[in-house]
MARSE-52412 format. One line per field, with one value per residue (C-alpha): residue number from 1; residue in one letter; x, y, z. Coordinates in nm, 3 decimals, m for minus. Layout:
N
pos (NUM/...) .
code (a/...) .
x (X/...) .
y (Y/...) .
z (Z/...) .
END
This chain:
69
pos (1/2/3/4/5/6/7/8/9/10/11/12/13/14/15/16/17/18/19/20/21/22/23/24/25/26/27/28/29/30/31/32/33/34/35/36/37/38/39/40/41/42/43/44/45/46/47/48/49/50/51/52/53/54/55/56/57/58/59/60/61/62/63/64/65/66/67/68/69) .
code (x/x/x/x/x/x/x/x/x/x/x/x/x/x/x/x/x/x/x/x/x/x/x/x/x/x/x/x/x/x/x/x/x/x/x/x/x/x/x/x/x/x/x/x/x/x/x/x/x/x/x/x/x/x/x/x/x/x/x/x/x/x/x/x/x/x/x/x/x) .
x (12.545/12.730/12.606/12.669/12.437/12.130/11.784/11.732/12.059/11.964/11.622/11.779/12.030/11.755/11.556/11.863/11.926/11.563/11.580/11.901/11.756/11.449/11.667/11.876/11.560/11.444/11.784/11.785/11.431/11.525/11.832/11.641/11.321/11.455/11.827/11.882/11.604/11.726/12.084/11.962/11.808/12.149/12.000/12.190/12.196/12.324/12.483/12.407/12.034/12.056/11.885/11.528/11.561/11.789/11.651/11.311/11.486/11.576/11.215/11.154/11.525/11.556/11.361/11.089/11.183/10.911/10.952/11.140/10.854) .
y (9.535/9.697/9.661/10.033/10.131/10.330/10.177/10.412/10.295/9.933/9.985/10.154/9.872/9.610/9.798/9.815/9.443/9.363/9.582/9.414/9.068/9.157/9.270/8.953/8.741/8.924/8.872/8.503/8.459/8.638/8.420/8.097/8.172/8.374/8.342/7.970/7.855/8.099/7.977/7.620/7.706/7.798/8.054/8.107/8.464/8.600/8.940/9.012/8.993/9.301/9.401/9.383/9.009/8.907/9.111/8.934/8.595/8.672/8.718/8.852/8.853/9.191/9.508/9.568/9.832/9.992/9.948/9.616/9.374) .
z (14.797/15.076/15.432/15.477/15.192/15.282/15.231/14.935/14.774/14.832/14.675/14.372/14.337/14.354/14.087/13.864/13.908/13.823/13.512/13.396/13.460/13.253/12.963/12.989/12.979/12.665/12.501/12.589/12.452/12.127/12.091/12.161/11.969/11.676/11.616/11.679/11.444/11.179/11.212/11.171/10.834/10.689/10.454/10.132/10.013/9.686/9.727/9.364/9.446/9.665/9.986/9.855/9.790/10.079/10.370/10.388/10.410/10.770/10.884/11.232/11.316/11.147/11.202/10.946/10.688/10.482/10.112/10.134/10.168) .
END
């Protein structure tokens, strides 16, 4: 932050930093709690099986799609 910034600009900058830090925390949690365990499973997929069979193998790492489960 600049020392010449107004108090309003400083407050907005602090809010933006807090928002970015929150998003980064969520990304790190998703990576740690969801992606790393999934990568450790080394899931084998068969492309011939199609989406209906392969999509559910990835659990909560993928967004739920109606009609696939």
